[in-house]
PDB file as gemmi writes it, atoms N, CA and C in Angstrom:
CRYST1    1.000    1.000    1.000  90.00  90.00  90.00 P 1                      
ATOM      1  N   GLY A   1      44.893  28.072  -2.969  1.00  0.00           N  
ATOM      2  CA  GLY A   1      45.121  27.708  -1.595  1.00  0.00           C  
ATOM      3  C   GLY A   1      43.933  28.049  -0.670  1.00  0.00           C  
ATOM      4  N   GLY A   2      44.055  27.640   0.532  1.00  0.00           N  
ATOM      5  CA  GLY A   2      43.012  27.868   1.519  1.00  0.00           C  
ATOM      6  C   GLY A   2      42.976  26.888   2.646  1.00  0.00           C  
ATOM      7  N   ARG A   3      42.037  27.027   3.499  1.00  0.00           N  
ATOM      8  CA  ARG A   3      41.841  26.135   4.647  1.00  0.00           C  
ATOM      9  C   ARG A   3      40.531  25.414   4.543  1.00  0.00           C  
ATOM     10  N   ILE A   4      40.458  24.277   5.059  1.00  0.00           N  
ATOM     11  CA  ILE A   4      39.246  23.421   5.164  1.00  0.00           C  
ATOM     12  C   ILE A   4      39.015  22.879   6.627  1.00  0.00           C  
ATOM     13  N   CYS A   5      37.770  22.823   6.998  1.00  0.00           N  
ATOM     14  CA  CYS A   5      37.392  22.155   8.234  1.00  0.00           C  
ATOM     15  C   CYS A   5      36.321  21.170   7.961  1.00  0.00           C  
ATOM     16  N   SER A   6      36.544  19.855   8.431  1.00  0.00           N  
ATOM     17  CA  SER A   6      35.592  18.809   8.191  1.00  0.00           C  
ATOM     18  C   SER A   6      35.122  18.253   9.515  1.00  0.00           C  
ATOM     19  N   PHE A   7      33.863  18.019   9.631  1.00  0.00           N  
ATOM     20  CA  PHE A   7      33.284  17.359  10.896  1.00  0.00           C  
ATOM     21  C   PHE A   7      33.081  15.908  10.528  1.00  0.00           C  
ATOM     22  N   SER A   8      33.530  15.037  11.450  1.00  0.00           N  
ATOM     23  CA  SER A   8      33.319  13.588  11.316  1.00  0.00           C  
ATOM     24  C   SER A   8      32.823  13.032  12.617  1.00  0.00           C  
ATOM     25  N   PRO A   9      31.759  12.259  12.535  1.00  0.00           N  
ATOM     26  CA  PRO A   9      31.161  11.708  13.749  1.00  0.00           C  
ATOM     27  C   PRO A   9      31.888  10.458  14.330  1.00  0.00           C  
ATOM     28  N   CYS A  10      32.792   9.874  13.470  1.00  0.00           N  
ATOM     29  CA  CYS A  10      33.480   8.676  14.018  1.00  0.00           C  
ATOM     30  C   CYS A  10      34.951   8.677  13.471  1.00  0.00           C  
ATOM     31  N   ILE A  11      35.746   8.002  14.188  1.00  0.00           N  
ATOM     32  CA  ILE A  11      37.238   8.009  13.933  1.00  0.00           C  
ATOM     33  C   ILE A  11      37.550   7.377  12.579  1.00  0.00           C  
ATOM     34  N   GLU A  12      36.717   6.409  12.158  1.00  0.00           N  
ATOM     35  CA  GLU A  12      36.938   5.762  10.865  1.00  0.00           C  
ATOM     36  C   GLU A  12      36.776   6.881   9.752  1.00  0.00           C  
ATOM     37  N   GLN A  13      35.788   7.708   9.873  1.00  0.00           N  
ATOM     38  CA  GLN A  13      35.631   8.683   8.816  1.00  0.00           C  
ATOM     39  C   GLN A  13      36.717   9.754   8.891  1.00  0.00           C  
ATOM     40  N   VAL A  14      37.263   9.978  10.068  1.00  0.00           N  
ATOM     41  CA  VAL A  14      38.430  10.853  10.171  1.00  0.00           C  
ATOM     42  C   VAL A  14      39.651  10.311   9.384  1.00  0.00           C  
ATOM     43  N   GLN A  15      39.854   9.027   9.564  1.00  0.00           N  
ATOM     44  CA  GLN A  15      40.917   8.361   8.851  1.00  0.00           C  
ATOM     45  C   GLN A  15      40.777   8.479   7.332  1.00  0.00           C  
ATOM     46  N   ARG A  16      39.593   8.298   6.849  1.00  0.00           N  
ATOM     47  CA  ARG A  16      39.315   8.327   5.405  1.00  0.00           C  
ATOM     48  C   ARG A  16      39.497   9.818   4.899  1.00  0.00           C  
ATOM     49  N   THR A  17      38.982  10.738   5.703  1.00  0.00           N  
ATOM     50  CA  THR A  17      39.126  12.181   5.396  1.00  0.00           C  
ATOM     51  C   THR A  17      40.529  12.619   5.255  1.00  0.00           C  
ATOM     52  N   CYS A  18      41.389  12.197   6.303  1.00  0.00           N  
ATOM     53  CA  CYS A  18      42.790  12.604   6.277  1.00  0.00           C  
ATOM     54  C   CYS A  18      43.585  11.968   5.060  1.00  0.00           C  
ATOM     55  N   LEU A  19      43.210  10.757   4.724  1.00  0.00           N  
ATOM     56  CA  LEU A  19      43.864  10.103   3.561  1.00  0.00           C  
ATOM     57  C   LEU A  19      43.468  10.860   2.262  1.00  0.00           C  
ATOM     58  N   ALA A  20      42.203  11.275   2.205  1.00  0.00           N  
ATOM     59  CA  ALA A  20      41.751  12.020   0.919  1.00  0.00           C  
ATOM     60  C   ALA A  20      42.367  13.365   0.919  1.00  0.00           C  
ATOM     61  N   LEU A  21      42.519  14.041   2.122  1.00  0.00           N  
ATOM     62  CA  LEU A  21      43.129  15.347   2.107  1.00  0.00           C  
ATOM     63  C   LEU A  21      44.579  15.306   1.627  1.00  0.00           C  
ATOM     64  N   GLU A  22      45.324  14.307   2.161  1.00  0.00           N  
ATOM     65  CA  GLU A  22      46.713  14.063   1.692  1.00  0.00           C  
ATOM     66  C   GLU A  22      46.794  13.816   0.252  1.00  0.00           C  
ATOM     67  N   GLU A  23      45.868  13.035  -0.276  1.00  0.00           N  
ATOM     68  CA  GLU A  23      45.844  12.650  -1.719  1.00  0.00           C  
ATOM     69  C   GLU A  23      45.656  13.918  -2.611  1.00  0.00           C  
ATOM     70  N   TYR A  24      44.887  14.884  -2.107  1.00  0.00           N  
ATOM     71  CA  TYR A  24      44.642  16.117  -2.850  1.00  0.00           C  
ATOM     72  C   TYR A  24      45.565  17.249  -2.530  1.00  0.00           C  
ATOM     73  N   GLY A  25      46.660  16.903  -1.829  1.00  0.00           N  
ATOM     74  CA  GLY A  25      47.753  17.824  -1.632  1.00  0.00           C  
ATOM     75  C   GLY A  25      47.583  18.821  -0.436  1.00  0.00           C  
ATOM     76  N   PHE A  26      46.685  18.436   0.484  1.00  0.00           N  
ATOM     77  CA  PHE A  26      46.535  19.308   1.674  1.00  0.00           C  
ATOM     78  C   PHE A  26      47.728  18.918   2.690  1.00  0.00           C  
ATOM     79  N   THR A  27      48.138  19.951   3.438  1.00  0.00           N  
ATOM     80  CA  THR A  27      49.106  19.785   4.451  1.00  0.00           C  
ATOM     81  C   THR A  27      48.630  20.324   5.793  1.00  0.00           C  
ATOM     82  N   GLU A  28      49.463  20.261   6.792  1.00  0.00           N  
ATOM     83  CA  GLU A  28      49.071  20.737   8.217  1.00  0.00           C  
ATOM     84  C   GLU A  28      47.716  20.170   8.569  1.00  0.00           C  
ATOM     85  N   ILE A  29      47.562  18.824   8.447  1.00  0.00           N  
ATOM     86  CA  ILE A  29      46.303  18.200   8.779  1.00  0.00           C  
ATOM     87  C   ILE A  29      46.281  17.923  10.292  1.00  0.00           C  
ATOM     88  N   ASN A  30      45.284  18.508  10.934  1.00  0.00           N  
ATOM     89  CA  ASN A  30      45.080  18.332  12.432  1.00  0.00           C  
ATOM     90  C   ASN A  30      43.695  18.014  12.711  1.00  0.00           C  
ATOM     91  N   THR A  31      43.536  17.071  13.667  1.00  0.00           N  
ATOM     92  CA  THR A  31      42.166  16.662  14.115  1.00  0.00           C  
ATOM     93  C   THR A  31      42.062  16.837  15.585  1.00  0.00           C  
ATOM     94  N   LEU A  32      40.885  17.418  15.946  1.00  0.00           N  
ATOM     95  CA  LEU A  32      40.531  17.613  17.406  1.00  0.00           C  
ATOM     96  C   LEU A  32      39.261  16.919  17.710  1.00  0.00           C  
ATOM     97  N   GLU A  33      39.203  16.218  18.873  1.00  0.00           N  
ATOM     98  CA  GLU A  33      38.011  15.660  19.309  1.00  0.00           C  
ATOM     99  C   GLU A  33      37.170  16.654  20.049  1.00  0.00           C  
ATOM    100  N   ILE A  34      35.862  16.646  19.810  1.00  0.00           N  
ATOM    101  CA  ILE A  34      34.996  17.602  20.479  1.00  0.00           C  
ATOM    102  C   ILE A  34      33.894  16.883  21.155  1.00  0.00           C  
ATOM    103  N   LEU A  35      33.550  17.328  22.335  1.00  0.00           N  
ATOM    104  CA  LEU A  35      32.445  16.685  23.111  1.00  0.00           C  
ATOM    105  C   LEU A  35      31.946  17.723  24.059  1.00  0.00           C  
ATOM    106  N   LEU A  36      30.609  17.897  24.089  1.00  0.00           N  
ATOM    107  CA  LEU A  36      30.011  18.816  25.051  1.00  0.00           C  
ATOM    108  C   LEU A  36      30.084  18.259  26.475  1.00  0.00           C  
ATOM    109  N   ARG A  37      30.633  19.125  27.331  1.00  0.00           N  
ATOM    110  CA  ARG A  37      30.728  18.675  28.754  1.00  0.00           C  
ATOM    111  C   ARG A  37      29.917  19.683  29.607  1.00  0.00           C  
ATOM    112  N   VAL A  38      29.008  19.141  30.284  1.00  0.00           N  
ATOM    113  CA  VAL A  38      28.118  19.990  31.165  1.00  0.00           C  
ATOM    114  C   VAL A  38      28.712  20.004  32.608  1.00  0.00           C  
ATOM    115  N   TYR A  39      28.724  21.251  33.196  1.00  0.00           N  
ATOM    116  CA  TYR A  39      29.240  21.449  34.519  1.00  0.00           C  
ATOM    117  C   TYR A  39      28.086  21.824  35.457  1.00  0.00           C  
ATOM    118  N   ASN A  40      28.106  21.310  36.668  1.00  0.00           N  
ATOM    119  CA  ASN A  40      27.233  21.701  37.769  1.00  0.00           C  
ATOM    120  C   ASN A  40      27.928  22.821  38.468  1.00  0.00           C  
ATOM    121  N   VAL A  41      27.460  24.036  38.352  1.00  0.00           N  
ATOM    122  CA  VAL A  41      28.019  25.218  38.912  1.00  0.00           C  
ATOM    123  C   VAL A  41      27.198  25.641  40.104  1.00  0.00           C  
ATOM    124  N   ARG A  42      27.891  25.814  41.256  1.00  0.00           N  
ATOM    125  CA  ARG A  42      27.185  26.212  42.488  1.00  0.00           C  
ATOM    126  C   ARG A  42      28.119  27.133  43.322  1.00  0.00           C  
ATOM    127  N   THR A  43      27.509  27.817  44.174  1.00  0.00           N  
ATOM    128  CA  THR A  43      28.207  28.670  45.163  1.00  0.00           C  
ATOM    129  C   THR A  43      28.617  27.879  46.371  1.00  0.00           C  
ATOM    130  N   ILE A  44      29.926  27.958  46.692  1.00  0.00           N  
ATOM    131  CA  ILE A  44      30.429  27.228  47.906  1.00  0.00           C  
ATOM    132  C   ILE A  44      30.780  28.270  48.958  1.00  0.00           C  
ATOM    133  N   SER A  45      30.501  27.942  50.180  1.00  0.00           N  
ATOM    134  CA  SER A  45      30.950  28.791  51.320  1.00  0.00           C  
ATOM    135  C   SER A  45      31.899  27.968  52.238  1.00  0.00           C  
ATOM    136  N   LEU A  46      33.056  28.541  52.443  1.00  0.00           N  
ATOM    137  CA  LEU A  46      34.087  27.910  53.295  1.00  0.00           C  
ATOM    138  C   LEU A  46      34.482  28.852  54.383  1.00  0.00           C  
ATOM    139  N   GLN A  47      34.715  28.250  55.531  1.00  0.00           N  
ATOM    140  CA  GLN A  47      35.259  29.120  56.676  1.00  0.00           C  
ATOM    141  C   GLN A  47      36.644  29.396  56.440  1.00  0.00           C  
ATOM    142  N   ILE A  48      37.044  30.613  56.789  1.00  0.00           N  
ATOM    143  CA  ILE A  48      38.442  31.061  56.722  1.00  0.00           C  
ATOM    144  C   ILE A  48      39.144  30.562  57.924  1.00  0.00           C  
ATOM    145  N   PRO A  49      40.192  29.747  57.804  1.00  0.00           N  
ATOM    146  CA  PRO A  49      40.859  29.224  59.038  1.00  0.00           C  
ATOM    147  C   PRO A  49      41.625  30.342  59.763  1.00  0.00           C  
ATOM    148  N   ASP A  50      41.624  30.290  61.120  1.00  0.00           N  
ATOM    149  CA  ASP A  50      42.290  31.315  61.951  1.00  0.00           C  
ATOM    150  C   ASP A  50      43.750  31.212  61.792  1.00  0.00           C  
ATOM    151  N   LEU A  51      44.329  30.052  61.903  1.00  0.00           N  
ATOM    152  CA  LEU A  51      45.764  29.809  61.720  1.00  0.00           C  
ATOM    153  C   LEU A  51      46.630  30.558  62.811  1.00  0.00           C  
ATOM    154  N   GLY A  52      45.953  30.855  63.897  1.00  0.00           N  
ATOM    155  CA  GLY A  52      46.606  31.563  65.017  1.00  0.00           C  
ATOM    156  C   GLY A  52      46.791  33.028  64.808  1.00  0.00           C  
ATOM    157  N   LYS A  53      46.253  33.617  63.812  1.00  0.00           N  
ATOM    158  CA  LYS A  53      46.328  35.107  63.588  1.00  0.00           C  
ATOM    159  C   LYS A  53      45.197  35.747  64.253  1.00  0.00           C  
ATOM    160  N   ALA A  54      45.324  37.010  64.570  1.00  0.00           N  
ATOM    161  CA  ALA A  54      44.301  37.811  65.179  1.00  0.00           C  
ATOM    162  C   ALA A  54      43.086  37.932  64.216  1.00  0.00           C  
ATOM    163  N   ALA A  55      41.870  37.941  64.777  1.00  0.00           N  
ATOM    164  CA  ALA A  55      40.686  38.037  63.990  1.00  0.00           C  
ATOM    165  C   ALA A  55      40.601  39.258  63.151  1.00  0.00           C  
ATOM    166  N   GLU A  56      41.184  40.378  63.651  1.00  0.00           N  
ATOM    167  CA  GLU A  56      41.106  41.665  62.898  1.00  0.00           C  
ATOM    168  C   GLU A  56      42.060  41.727  61.778  1.00  0.00           C  
ATOM    169  N   ASP A  57      43.014  40.796  61.703  1.00  0.00           N  
ATOM    170  CA  ASP A  57      44.039  40.793  60.591  1.00  0.00           C  
ATOM    171  C   ASP A  57      43.514  39.972  59.467  1.00  0.00           C  
ATOM    172  N   ASN A  58      42.639  40.493  58.652  1.00  0.00           N  
ATOM    173  CA  ASN A  58      42.047  39.790  57.475  1.00  0.00           C  
ATOM    174  C   ASN A  58      42.660  40.317  56.174  1.00  0.00           C  
ATOM    175  N   SER A  59      43.699  41.125  56.280  1.00  0.00           N  
ATOM    176  CA  SER A  59      44.242  41.740  55.090  1.00  0.00           C  
ATOM    177  C   SER A  59      45.014  40.782  54.252  1.00  0.00           C  
ATOM    178  N   ASN A  60      45.443  39.642  54.807  1.00  0.00           N  
ATOM    179  CA  ASN A  60      46.301  38.681  54.062  1.00  0.00           C  
ATOM    180  C   ASN A  60      45.610  37.361  53.821  1.00  0.00           C  
ATOM    181  N   THR A  61      44.282  37.404  53.724  1.00  0.00           N  
ATOM    182  CA  THR A  61      43.481  36.172  53.525  1.00  0.00           C  
ATOM    183  C   THR A  61      43.643  35.690  52.086  1.00  0.00           C  
ATOM    184  N   GLY A  62      43.970  36.517  51.120  1.00  0.00           N  
ATOM    185  CA  GLY A  62      44.068  36.081  49.784  1.00  0.00           C  
ATOM    186  C   GLY A  62      42.715  36.084  49.020  1.00  0.00           C  
ATOM    187  N   PHE A  63      41.602  36.528  49.762  1.00  0.00           N  
ATOM    188  CA  PHE A  63      40.308  36.520  49.185  1.00  0.00           C  
ATOM    189  C   PHE A  63      39.878  37.900  48.993  1.00  0.00           C  
ATOM    190  N   ASP A  64      38.991  38.176  48.048  1.00  0.00           N  
ATOM    191  CA  ASP A  64      38.409  39.478  47.764  1.00  0.00           C  
ATOM    192  C   ASP A  64      37.304  39.671  48.818  1.00  0.00           C  
ATOM    193  N   SER A  65      37.445  40.755  49.581  1.00  0.00           N  
ATOM    194  CA  SER A  65      36.545  40.967  50.695  1.00  0.00           C  
ATOM    195  C   SER A  65      35.196  41.185  50.240  1.00  0.00           C  
ATOM    196  N   SER A  66      34.960  41.602  48.978  1.00  0.00           N  
ATOM    197  CA  SER A  66      33.652  41.787  48.421  1.00  0.00           C  
ATOM    198  C   SER A  66      32.846  40.461  48.291  1.00  0.00           C  
ATOM    199  N   ASN A  67      33.566  39.364  48.220  1.00  0.00           N  
ATOM    200  CA  ASN A  67      32.974  38.028  48.152  1.00  0.00           C  
ATOM    201  C   ASN A  67      32.806  37.371  49.510  1.00  0.00           C  
ATOM    202  N   SER A  68      33.290  37.976  50.540  1.00  0.00           N  
ATOM    203  CA  SER A  68      33.163  37.405  51.887  1.00  0.00           C  
ATOM    204  C   SER A  68      31.861  37.757  52.559  1.00  0.00           C  
ATOM    205  N   SER A  69      31.365  36.773  53.353  1.00  0.00           N  
ATOM    206  CA  SER A  69      30.190  37.050  54.104  1.00  0.00           C  
ATOM    207  C   SER A  69      30.589  37.960  55.243  1.00  0.00           C  
ATOM    208  N   SER A  70      29.643  38.814  55.628  1.00  0.00           N  
ATOM    209  CA  SER A  70      29.972  39.867  56.650  1.00  0.00           C  
ATOM    210  C   SER A  70      30.084  39.146  58.055  1.00  0.00           C  
ATOM    211  N   ASN A  71      31.175  39.361  58.700  1.00  0.00           N  
ATOM    212  CA  ASN A  71      31.366  39.018  60.154  1.00  0.00           C  
ATOM    213  C   ASN A  71      31.140  37.510  60.418  1.00  0.00           C  
ATOM    214  N   GLN A  72      31.296  36.642  59.488  1.00  0.00           N  
ATOM    215  CA  GLN A  72      31.114  35.224  59.701  1.00  0.00           C  
ATOM    216  C   GLN A  72      32.403  34.420  59.468  1.00  0.00           C  
ATOM    217  N   GLY A  73      33.456  35.043  58.998  1.00  0.00           N  
ATOM    218  CA  GLY A  73      34.726  34.370  58.758  1.00  0.00           C  
ATOM    219  C   GLY A  73      34.585  33.365  57.680  1.00  0.00           C  
ATOM    220  N   THR A  74      33.772  33.632  56.598  1.00  0.00           N  
ATOM    221  CA  THR A  74      33.597  32.736  55.534  1.00  0.00           C  
ATOM    222  C   THR A  74      33.920  33.400  54.212  1.00  0.00           C  
ATOM    223  N   VAL A  75      34.193  32.673  53.160  1.00  0.00           N  
ATOM    224  CA  VAL A  75      34.414  33.215  51.868  1.00  0.00           C  
ATOM    225  C   VAL A  75      33.483  32.372  50.942  1.00  0.00           C  
ATOM    226  N   GLN A  76      32.864  33.040  49.948  1.00  0.00           N  
ATOM    227  CA  GLN A  76      32.087  32.328  48.996  1.00  0.00           C  
ATOM    228  C   GLN A  76      32.699  32.463  47.621  1.00  0.00           C  
ATOM    229  N   PHE A  77      32.642  31.359  46.855  1.00  0.00           N  
ATOM    230  CA  PHE A  77      33.121  31.375  45.528  1.00  0.00           C  
ATOM    231  C   PHE A  77      32.332  30.387  44.711  1.00  0.00           C  
ATOM    232  N   LYS A  78      32.403  30.549  43.350  1.00  0.00           N  
ATOM    233  CA  LYS A  78      31.750  29.626  42.406  1.00  0.00           C  
ATOM    234  C   LYS A  78      32.610  28.462  42.186  1.00  0.00           C  
ATOM    235  N   SER A  79      31.954  27.262  42.044  1.00  0.00           N  
ATOM    236  CA  SER A  79      32.690  26.038  41.767  1.00  0.00           C  
ATOM    237  C   SER A  79      31.982  25.314  40.632  1.00  0.00           C  
ATOM    238  N   GLY A  80      32.754  24.754  39.731  1.00  0.00           N  
ATOM    239  CA  GLY A  80      32.138  23.982  38.684  1.00  0.00           C  
ATOM    240  C   GLY A  80      32.672  22.540  38.675  1.00  0.00           C  
ATOM    241  N   VAL A  81      31.778  21.606  38.695  1.00  0.00           N  
ATOM    242  CA  VAL A  81      32.164  20.160  38.731  1.00  0.00           C  
ATOM    243  C   VAL A  81      31.514  19.536  37.506  1.00  0.00           C  
ATOM    244  N   PRO A  82      32.319  18.816  36.636  1.00  0.00           N  
ATOM    245  CA  PRO A  82      31.657  18.202  35.514  1.00  0.00           C  
ATOM    246  C   PRO A  82      30.810  17.013  35.923  1.00  0.00           C  
ATOM    247  N   LEU A  83      29.619  16.831  35.248  1.00  0.00           N  
ATOM    248  CA  LEU A  83      28.800  15.784  35.519  1.00  0.00           C  
ATOM    249  C   LEU A  83      29.505  14.465  35.236  1.00  0.00           C  
ATOM    250  N   ARG A  84      29.282  13.486  36.035  1.00  0.00           N  
ATOM    251  CA  ARG A  84      29.950  12.177  35.877  1.00  0.00           C  
ATOM    252  C   ARG A  84      29.559  11.501  34.477  1.00  0.00           C  
ATOM    253  N   GLU A  85      28.316  11.584  34.238  1.00  0.00           N  
ATOM    254  CA  GLU A  85      27.841  10.958  32.973  1.00  0.00           C  
ATOM    255  C   GLU A  85      27.779  11.982  31.807  1.00  0.00           C  
ATOM    256  N   VAL A  86      28.560  11.644  30.824  1.00  0.00           N  
ATOM    257  CA  VAL A  86      28.590  12.578  29.617  1.00  0.00           C  
ATOM    258  C   VAL A  86      27.493  12.136  28.689  1.00  0.00           C  
ATOM    259  N   VAL A  87      26.558  13.029  28.406  1.00  0.00           N  
ATOM    260  CA  VAL A  87      25.406  12.715  27.502  1.00  0.00           C  
ATOM    261  C   VAL A  87      25.748  13.283  26.159  1.00  0.00           C  
ATOM    262  N   GLY A  88      25.711  12.424  25.147  1.00  0.00           N  
ATOM    263  CA  GLY A  88      25.967  12.941  23.846  1.00  0.00           C  
ATOM    264  C   GLY A  88      26.938  12.026  23.081  1.00  0.00           C  
ATOM    265  N   HIS A  89      27.392  12.473  22.009  1.00  0.00           N  
ATOM    266  CA  HIS A  89      28.236  11.597  21.162  1.00  0.00           C  
ATOM    267  C   HIS A  89      29.475  12.492  20.762  1.00  0.00           C  
ATOM    268  N   THR A  90      30.598  11.844  20.754  1.00  0.00           N  
ATOM    269  CA  THR A  90      31.808  12.628  20.385  1.00  0.00           C  
ATOM    270  C   THR A  90      31.779  12.872  18.928  1.00  0.00           C  
ATOM    271  N   GLY A  91      32.590  13.805  18.492  1.00  0.00           N  
ATOM    272  CA  GLY A  91      32.793  14.217  17.115  1.00  0.00           C  
ATOM    273  C   GLY A  91      34.184  14.664  16.908  1.00  0.00           C  
ATOM    274  N   TYR A  92      34.583  14.786  15.680  1.00  0.00           N  
ATOM    275  CA  TYR A  92      35.957  15.223  15.363  1.00  0.00           C  
ATOM    276  C   TYR A  92      35.986  16.360  14.328  1.00  0.00           C  
ATOM    277  N   LEU A  93      36.821  17.366  14.515  1.00  0.00           N  
ATOM    278  CA  LEU A  93      36.961  18.436  13.604  1.00  0.00           C  
ATOM    279  C   LEU A  93      38.402  18.212  12.993  1.00  0.00           C  
ATOM    280  N   THR A  94      38.517  18.170  11.679  1.00  0.00           N  
ATOM    281  CA  THR A  94      39.774  18.078  10.994  1.00  0.00           C  
ATOM    282  C   THR A  94      39.973  19.361  10.202  1.00  0.00           C  
ATOM    283  N   PHE A  95      41.223  19.873  10.419  1.00  0.00           N  
ATOM    284  CA  PHE A  95      41.613  21.147   9.690  1.00  0.00           C  
ATOM    285  C   PHE A  95      42.756  20.843   8.784  1.00  0.00           C  
ATOM    286  N   ALA A  96      42.847  21.470   7.593  1.00  0.00           N  
ATOM    287  CA  ALA A  96      44.009  21.245   6.707  1.00  0.00           C  
ATOM    288  C   ALA A  96      44.110  22.448   5.832  1.00  0.00           C  
ATOM    289  N   THR A  97      45.366  22.622   5.314  1.00  0.00           N  
ATOM    290  CA  THR A  97      45.788  23.691   4.507  1.00  0.00           C  
ATOM    291  C   THR A  97      46.093  23.284   3.081  1.00  0.00           C  
ATOM    292  N   LYS A  98      45.620  24.003   2.071  1.00  0.00           N  
ATOM    293  CA  LYS A  98      46.034  23.797   0.633  1.00  0.00           C  
ATOM    294  C   LYS A  98      46.896  24.904   0.235  1.00  0.00           C  
ATOM    295  N   SER A  99      48.152  24.568  -0.131  1.00  0.00           N  
ATOM    296  CA  SER A  99      49.057  25.698  -0.572  1.00  0.00           C  
ATOM    297  C   SER A  99      48.851  26.028  -2.022  1.00  0.00           C  
TER     298      SER A  99                                                      
END                                                                             
């Protein structure tokens, strides 16, 4: 018994691999598509809205004060946006178990 992992660059090869695994008595055959996705990560600064509350009441902003800019009513956080164009080729990982 044991486990196997197979990498296939195209779906047709995945189909052939799965058929062969079944033929040799493997079970629990699962395939995952894999693709590298690059994110553009940057620091964003947003103003904290007043919403009619007193300026000194910042205890309920929901933000960590260590990330806030001093005395400017803003909060900074990291944001990640995936690039629109995915560079690279997809691939597939197939896992199976032999009892």
